[in-house]
C-alpha positions in Angstrom: 8.7 60.4 164.5 6.1 57.7 165.2 6.3 56.5 161.6 10.1 56.3 161.7 10.0 54.4 165.0 7.5 52.0 163.6 9.6 51.3 160.5 12.6 50.7 162.7 10.6 48.2 164.9 9.4 46.3 161.8 13.0 46.2 160.5 14.2 44.7 163.9 11.3 42.3 164.2 13.3 39.2 162.8 15.9 39.8 165.5 13.4 39.9 168.3 11.7 36.8 167.0 15.0 34.9 166.9 15.8 36.0 170.5 12.3 34.9 171.7 12.5 31.6 169.9 16.0 30.9 171.4 14.6 31.2 174.9 17.7 33.1 176.1 15.6 35.7 177.9 12.1 36.2 179.3 9.4 38.3 177.7 10.0 41.1 180.2 13.7 41.2 179.4 13.0 41.3 175.7 10.4 44.0 176.2 13.0 46.0 178.2 15.5 45.6 175.3 12.9 46.9 172.8 12.0 49.9 175.1 15.7 50.8 175.6 16.3 50.8 171.8 13.3 52.9 171.2 14.5 55.4 173.7 17.9 55.7 172.0 16.3 55.9 168.6 14.1 58.8 169.7 17.2 60.7 170.8 18.8 60.2 167.3 15.6 61.2 165.5 15.3 64.5 167.4 16.7 67.6 165.7 19.2 68.5 168.5 21.1 65.3 168.6 24.6 65.2 170.1 27.7 63.0 169.8 26.8 61.6 173.3 23.6 60.2 171.8 25.6 58.1 169.4 28.3 57.0 171.9 25.7 55.9 174.4 23.6 54.0 171.9 26.7 52.3 170.5 27.8 51.3 173.9 24.4 49.9 174.7 24.5 47.7 171.5 28.0 46.5 172.4 26.7 45.5 175.8 23.8 43.7 174.1 26.1 41.8 171.9 28.2 40.8 174.9 25.0 39.7 176.7 23.9 37.5 173.7 27.4 35.9 173.6 27.3 35.1 177.3 23.8 33.6 176.9 25.1 31.4 174.0 27.9 30.1 176.3 25.6 29.5 179.2 22.9 27.7 177.2 25.2 26.1 174.6 23.2 27.5 171.7 24.2 29.6 168.7 22.6 32.9 167.5 24.7 34.1 164.6 21.9 36.0 162.9 21.1 37.9 166.1 24.7 38.8 166.6 25.1 39.8 163.0 22.1 42.0 163.2 23.5 43.8 166.3 26.9 44.3 164.6 25.2 45.8 161.5 23.3 48.1 163.8 26.5 49.2 165.5 28.2 49.8 162.1 25.3 51.8 160.9 25.4 53.9 164.1 29.1 54.6 163.6 28.6 55.6 160.0 25.8 57.9 160.8 27.7 59.3 163.8 30.9 60.0 161.8 28.7 61.6 159.1 26.9 63.8 161.6 30.1 64.7 163.6 33.0 64.2 161.3 35.3 66.3 163.4 35.1 63.9 166.4 38.3 62.0 166.0 37.6 59.7 168.9 34.4 58.4 167.2 36.4 57.6 164.0 39.0 55.8 166.1 36.4 53.8 168.0 34.7 52.9 164.6 38.0 51.6 163.3 38.9 49.7 166.4 35.5 48.0 166.3 35.7 47.2 162.6 39.2 45.7 162.9 37.5 42.8 164.9 34.1 42.7 163.3 34.6 43.8 159.7 38.3 44.2 158.8 37.6 44.4 155.1 36.0 47.8 155.6 38.7 49.4 157.7 40.7 50.8 154.7 37.6 52.6 153.5 36.9 54.1 157.0 40.5 55.3 157.2 40.1 57.0 153.8 37.0 58.8 154.8 38.6 59.8 158.1 41.6 61.3 156.3 39.2 63.6 154.5 38.6 65.3 157.8 41.7 64.5 159.9 44.4 64.2 157.2 46.2 67.1 158.9 47.2 64.7 161.8 50.3 62.7 161.0 49.3 60.1 163.6 46.2 59.1 161.7 48.3 58.5 158.5 50.7 56.5 160.5 48.0 54.3 162.1 46.5 53.7 158.6 49.9 52.7 157.1 50.7 50.4 160.0 47.3 48.7 160.0 47.5 48.2 156.2 50.9 46.5 156.6 49.7 44.2 159.4 46.5 43.3 157.7 47.5 43.0 154.0 51.3 42.6 154.0 51.1 44.2 150.5 54.1 46.5 150.5 52.9 48.2 147.3 49.7 49.3 148.9 51.4 50.3 152.2 54.1 52.3 150.3 51.4 54.2 148.4 49.8 55.2 151.8 53.0 56.4 153.2 54.0 58.3 150.1 50.7 60.1 150.3 51.3 60.7 154.0 54.8 62.1 153.4 53.5 64.4 150.6 51.1 65.9 153.3 53.6 65.7 156.2 57.2 65.6 154.7 58.9 66.5 158.0 56.8 64.2 160.3 59.1 62.0 162.4 56.4 59.6 163.4 55.5 58.9 159.7 59.1 58.6 158.6 60.0 56.3 161.5 57.0 54.0 160.9 57.7 53.8 157.1 61.4 53.1 157.8 60.5 50.3 160.2 58.3 48.7 157.6 60.9 48.8 154.9 63.5 47.3 157.2 61.1 44.6 158.4 60.4 43.7 154.7 64.1 43.5 154.1 64.5 41.1 157.0 61.6 39.1 155.9 62.9 38.7 152.4 66.3 37.7 153.8 64.7 34.6 155.1 64.6 33.1 151.5 67.5 32.4 149.2 66.8 32.8 145.5 67.9 35.5 143.0 64.5 37.2 142.7 64.1 37.6 146.4 67.6 38.7 146.8 66.9 41.5 144.3 63.7 42.4 146.2 65.7 42.6 149.4 68.2 44.9 147.8 65.3 47.0 146.5 63.8 47.2 150.0 67.2 48.4 151.4 67.5 51.0 148.7 64.0 52.3 149.5 65.0 52.6 153.2 68.2 54.5 152.1 66.3 56.8 149.9 63.8 57.5 152.7 66.6 58.3 155.0 68.3 60.6 152.6 65.1 62.5 151.9 64.6 63.2 155.6 68.1 64.7 156.0 67.0 68.0 154.5 63.7 68.2 156.4 64.3 66.9 159.9 66.9 68.5 162.1 66.2 66.6 165.4 69.1 64.5 166.4 66.9 62.1 168.4 65.2 61.1 165.2 68.4 59.9 163.6 69.4 58.1 166.7 66.1 56.3 166.6 66.7 55.3 163.0 70.1 53.9 164.0 68.6 52.1 166.9 66.0 50.4 164.6 68.9 49.1 162.5 70.4 47.4 165.5 67.5 45.0 165.9 69.0 41.5 165.7 67.0 40.7 162.5 68.3 43.8 160.7 71.8 44.5 162.2 73.7 42.8 159.4 71.6 43.6 156.3 71.5 47.3 157.2 75.2 47.7 157.9 75.9 50.1 155.0 73.0 52.2 156.0 74.3 52.3 159.6 77.6 53.4 158.2 76.0 56.3 156.4 73.9 57.4 159.4 76.9 57.3 161.7 78.9 59.4 159.3 76.1 61.9 159.0 75.7 62.1 162.7 79.3 62.9 163.3 79.2 65.5 160.5 76.0 67.2 161.4 75.6 66.6 165.1 79.2 66.5 166.3 78.4 68.8 169.2 75.5 66.8 170.6 76.5 64.8 173.7 73.8 62.2 173.1 75.4 61.2 169.8 78.7 60.4 171.5 76.8 58.6 174.2 74.9 56.5 171.7 78.1 55.6 169.8 79.9 54.6 173.0 77.0 52.4 174.0 77.2 50.7 170.5 80.7 49.7 171.3 79.5 48.1 174.5 76.8 46.2 172.5 79.5 44.9 170.2 79.0 47.1 167.2 82.5 48.5 166.7 83.2 51.7 164.8 86.2 50.2 163.0 84.2 47.2 161.9 81.6 49.6 160.5 84.2 51.8 158.7 85.8 48.8 157.1 82.6 47.4 155.6 82.3 47.9 151.9 79.6 47.3 149.3 81.7 44.5 147.7 82.0 42.8 151.1 78.2 42.9 151.7 77.6 41.6 148.1 80.0 38.6 148.8 78.2 37.8 152.0 74.8 37.9 150.1 76.2 35.5 147.5 77.6 33.2 150.2 74.2 33.2 151.9 72.5 32.0 148.7 75.0 29.2 148.3 74.7 28.0 151.9 70.9 28.5 152.4 71.6 30.4 155.6 68.8 32.3 157.2 70.8 35.4 158.1 74.2 36.8 157.2 76.5 35.4 159.9 77.0 38.0 162.7 80.7 37.2 162.9 81.2 38.0 159.2 80.6 41.7 159.8 81.0 42.3 163.5 84.1 40.8 165.0 83.5 38.9 168.2 85.0 40.7 171.2 85.1 39.9 174.9 83.1 41.9 177.4 86.4 43.4 178.8 87.4 44.6 175.4 84.0 46.1 174.6 84.1 48.0 177.9 87.5 49.4 177.1 86.4 50.4 173.6 83.3 52.1 175.1 85.5 53.9 177.6 87.7 55.2 174.8 84.8 56.7 173.0 83.8 58.6 176.1 87.4 59.7 176.6 87.3 61.2 173.1 83.9 62.7 173.7 84.8 64.7 176.8 87.8 66.1 174.9 85.7 67.0 171.9 82.8 68.3 174.1 84.2 69.5 177.4 80.7 70.2 179.0 79.0 69.1 182.1 76.3 67.3 180.0 79.0 65.2 178.2 80.6 64.3 181.5 77.3 63.3 183.0 76.7 60.9 180.1 80.2 59.5 180.7 79.9 59.0 184.4 76.3 57.7 184.3 77.4 55.1 181.8 80.2 53.9 184.1 77.8 53.9 187.1 75.3 51.8 185.1 78.1 49.3 184.3 78.8 48.9 188.0 75.3 47.9 188.8 76.3 44.4 187.9 79.9 43.4 188.7 79.5 39.7 188.5 81.5 39.7 185.3 84.6 41.8 184.7 84.0 43.6 188.0 87.6 44.8 188.3 87.5 46.4 184.8 84.2 48.1 185.6 85.4 49.4 188.9 88.6 50.7 187.4 86.7 52.5 184.6 84.4 54.1 187.1 87.2 55.3 189.4 89.1 56.6 186.3 86.0 58.5 185.1 85.4 60.0 188.5 89.1 61.1 188.7 89.0 62.6 185.2 85.6 64.3 185.9 86.9 65.9 189.1 90.0 67.2 187.4 88.0 68.6 184.5 86.0 70.8 187.0 82.9 69.9 185.1 81.5 67.1 187.2 78.0 67.6 188.6 77.1 67.7 192.3 75.1 64.5 191.8 78.2 62.7 190.7 80.3 64.2 193.5 77.7 62.6 195.8 78.1 59.2 194.1 81.9 59.6 194.4 81.7 60.5 198.1 79.5 57.5 198.8 82.0 55.2 197.0 85.0 56.7 198.8 83.5 56.5 202.3 83.4 52.7 201.9 87.2 52.6 201.6 89.6 52.6 204.7 91.0 56.1 204.1 88.0 57.4 202.2 87.1 60.2 204.6 90.4 61.9 204.2 90.1 61.7 200.4 86.6 63.1 200.5 87.7 66.1 202.5 90.4 66.8 199.9 88.1 66.4 197.0 85.3 68.6 198.4 87.8 71.3 199.3 89.1 71.3 195.7 85.5 71.2 194.4 84.7 74.3 196.4 87.5 76.2 194.8 86.4 75.5 191.2 82.6 75.3 191.6 81.9 78.5 193.5 78.4 78.9 192.0 77.4 75.6 193.6 79.3 76.1 196.9 76.1 75.7 199.0 75.5 72.3 197.4 79.1 71.2 198.1 78.8 72.4 201.7 75.6 70.5 202.1 77.3 67.3 200.8 80.2 67.9 203.1 77.8 68.2 206.1 76.0 65.1 205.0 79.4 63.3 205.1 79.9 64.2 208.8 76.3 63.5 209.6 76.8 59.9 208.3 80.0 59.5 210.2 78.5 61.1 213.4 81.2 63.8 213.6 79.4 66.6 215.4 82.3 69.0 215.8 83.2 68.8 212.1 79.6 69.0 211.1 79.2 72.3 213.0 82.5 73.6 211.8 81.4 73.2 208.1 78.0 74.7 208.9 79.5 77.8 210.4 82.0 78.1 207.6 79.4 77.9 205.0 77.3 80.6 206.6 80.3 82.9 207.1 81.5 82.5 203.5 78.2 82.4 201.6 75.9 84.4 203.9 72.9 83.1 205.8 70.4 83.7 203.1 72.1 81.2 200.7 72.3 78.5 203.3 68.6 77.8 204.1 69.1 74.1 203.1 72.0 73.8 205.4 70.0 75.1 208.3 67.3 72.5 207.6 70.1 69.9 207.6 71.6 71.1 210.8 68.3 71.1 212.7 67.5 67.6 211.4 71.0 66.4 212.5 70.9 67.9 216.0 67.3 66.7 216.5 68.6 63.2 215.9 71.2 63.8 218.6 69.1 66.0 220.9 70.0 64.0 224.0 73.7 64.7 223.5 73.5 68.1 221.8 70.2 69.6 223.0 71.8 72.9 223.8 73.3 73.2 220.3 69.9 72.5 218.8 68.4 75.3 220.9 71.1 77.7 219.8 70.5 76.9 216.2 66.8 77.3 216.5 67.1 80.6 218.2 69.4 81.9 215.5 67.1 80.6 212.8 64.1 82.3 214.4 66.0 85.6 214.4 66.7 85.7 210.7 64.6 88.1 208.7 64.8 86.3 205.4 61.2 85.0 204.5 62.3 81.4 204.1 63.6 81.3 207.6 60.1 82.2 209.0 59.1 78.5 209.0 61.7 77.7 211.6 59.8 79.8 214.2 56.9 77.3 214.2 59.4 74.5 214.8 61.2 76.5 217.6 57.8 77.1 219.2 56.9 73.4 219.1 60.4 72.4 220.5 59.9 74.8 223.4 56.5 73.5 224.2 57.8 69.9 224.0 60.9 70.5 226.2 59.8 73.3 228.5 56.2 74.5 229.3 53.1 76.1 227.9 53.9 79.3 229.7 57.3 79.5 228.0 55.8 78.7 224.6 53.3 81.5 225.0 56.0 83.9 226.0 58.1 82.9 223.0 55.1 83.2 220.7 54.3 86.7 221.9 58.0 87.6 221.3 58.2 86.1 217.8 54.9 87.7 216.7 56.8 91.0 216.7 59.6 89.8 214.5 59.7 90.4 210.8 58.7 88.8 208.5 55.3 87.6 209.6 54.9 83.8 209.6 51.5 82.1 209.2 52.9 78.8 210.3 53.8 80.3 213.7 50.1 81.3 214.4 48.9 77.9 213.2 51.3 76.1 215.4 50.4 78.2 218.5 46.7 77.5 217.8 47.5 73.8 217.6 49.3 74.0 221.0 46.5 76.0 222.7 43.9 73.5 221.4 45.9 70.5 222.7 46.3 72.2 226.1 42.7 73.5 226.4 40.4 72.3 229.2 36.8 73.3 230.0 38.1 75.8 232.5 40.7 77.3 230.2 39.8 80.8 228.9 39.5 81.3 225.2 41.4 84.6 225.2 44.7 83.0 224.2 43.2 81.1 221.3 41.4 84.3 220.1 44.7 86.1 220.2 46.3 83.6 217.9 43.4 83.8 215.4 43.3 87.6 215.6 47.1 87.8 215.0 46.7 85.6 211.9 44.0 87.9 210.4 46.0 91.0 211.4 49.1 89.9 209.4 47.5 87.9 206.6 43.8 89.0 206.5 44.3 91.1 203.4 45.4 88.2 201.1 44.2 85.0 202.8 40.5 84.1 203.1 41.3 80.9 205.2 42.4 82.9 208.2 39.0 84.7 208.3 37.1 81.4 207.9 39.2 79.8 210.7 38.4 82.8 213.0 34.7 82.6 212.2 34.7 78.8 213.0 36.4 79.5 216.3 33.9 82.1 217.4 31.0 79.9 216.2 32.2 76.8 218.0 34.2 78.0 221.0 34.0 81.7 221.2 31.3 84.3 221.1 28.5 83.9 218.4 27.7 87.6 218.7 31.1 88.4 217.1 30.5 86.3 213.9 28.6 89.0 212.0 31.1 91.6 213.0 34.1 89.5 211.9 32.3 88.7 208.6 31.9 92.5 207.9 35.6 93.1 208.9 36.7 90.4 206.5 34.8 91.9 203.5 36.3 95.3 204.1 39.8 94.0 204.8 40.3 91.4 202.0 41.6 92.5 198.6 38.5 93.2 196.4 39.2 90.2 194.1 39.0 87.8 197.1 35.8 89.0 198.5 33.5 86.9 196.3 35.5 83.8 197.1 35.3 84.5 200.8 31.5 85.1 200.7 31.1 81.7 198.9 33.2 79.9 201.5 31.3 81.6 204.3 28.0 80.6 202.7 29.1 77.0 202.5 30.2 77.2 206.2 26.7 78.3 207.2 25.1 75.4 205.2 27.3 72.9 207.0 26.5 74.2 210.4 
């Protein structure tokens, strides 16, 4: 090892001499640099080296390079040889590291990222070596192809990379999308010139994109992939030159994915963006050829937008969009399709500065159609209700709509009742609120109305001064329910009693509710909290102990925390002599699989005493 280190020091000597001669650091700082490097080199020479050794050494050298650069700026000097030496050392570390640990993808990626800035000419070779170990990952191929395109702009070389990638991963969406993007970009770039040779090249690029698309049709069945392709074609630079390809993709979508709501949604949104279906259907190869010829004659940069897509007003585009959604909900009468439709109309109404009347009319019509279809979601009923409540006679309309919704959406009746109660909560109509609350419980059963009970308690708490008795009645009824989800109301009832009556009354209520099934841990925690807040030096600890003991009685088999809390209480406020007894009780009571966890928690508790 000593001989190897000596050889490394001799090799690095010119760098140290340059640093010393430049005066950018003191002798001590230079010696520290040498010692640190020697330490890292020792770790790499040892037999049991790890990936961390390389990562730490590389980071150290990067920091050193940064330090030298900062010194150059501060002292207005230049040390290119020193920086070059550091970069070469980093590259060597990366090469050795990837050779030693070829399966570490993160090291390869770091090497490539570093080389893109310091040594871009070597990046292609690094990618090729990396693919020997990570060629099974389509993202690596994709990154390679994209970098090659950005760095070289040699379509032939890039195409070869992607062809190799597709041979390995023929059904990879990420590779196909990236390759498609590049082919379309090249087409748009070539469109910027106007001579016969480049026109032929542009046509060839389009043909490659078409071939790529057609090849994927038999391999990829994900509709989202094809929508992404169509979206790529809509980029302003490509929208006209890819028109025939768009036509083919749309036709295939309607043929193969007719039953997918997102397809109809996408096509409707295209109408809104100005890409009309009729315009697309009427486009022919001859028309595109004529436009290309005209472009050459006029030296225009792009095919004129108006020549393919007719200019339409916003009002007309909204109406055309609406018509597509109308056809969609007839073709696909599902809640999902209706959700796309109504969401689109709601989005339109976020900005009503232009064509506000048309947008509002479309939204109202969509709501009306959705309600009649019996397929509108509860979320959209909520949006409809909010809209109607802003109108003069809105409340009456809301009541009619919600009643009709109840009759056709019985499986979601609890949600509709909740929405109905929210309406009366907003309008402050207590009697109607309580009427709907009672009606829901009678028709659906208490167990299906837990959310309604929460809403009722929240409502009456807000109006406690006016309807305090009603709140007390509801809390009492909630506390009596034996459904597990209702147990949490007992803690709230206890707190309400303490807040509005007395400690004695709260204790009495606690003792009573302890006997009610099902047991509720929140009840015991709340009573402990109340007792602690009320405790004085002269107050006996018996009531507190009762609460802790009740908690372990009901939950001590499956919950280690209740035992820890009891132990803390006896240690801090109760009887220290009972701690060891309780500890033994806990070990014998807890489920066997929880005992070790409890012992560990108790040991930590003792350490923190």
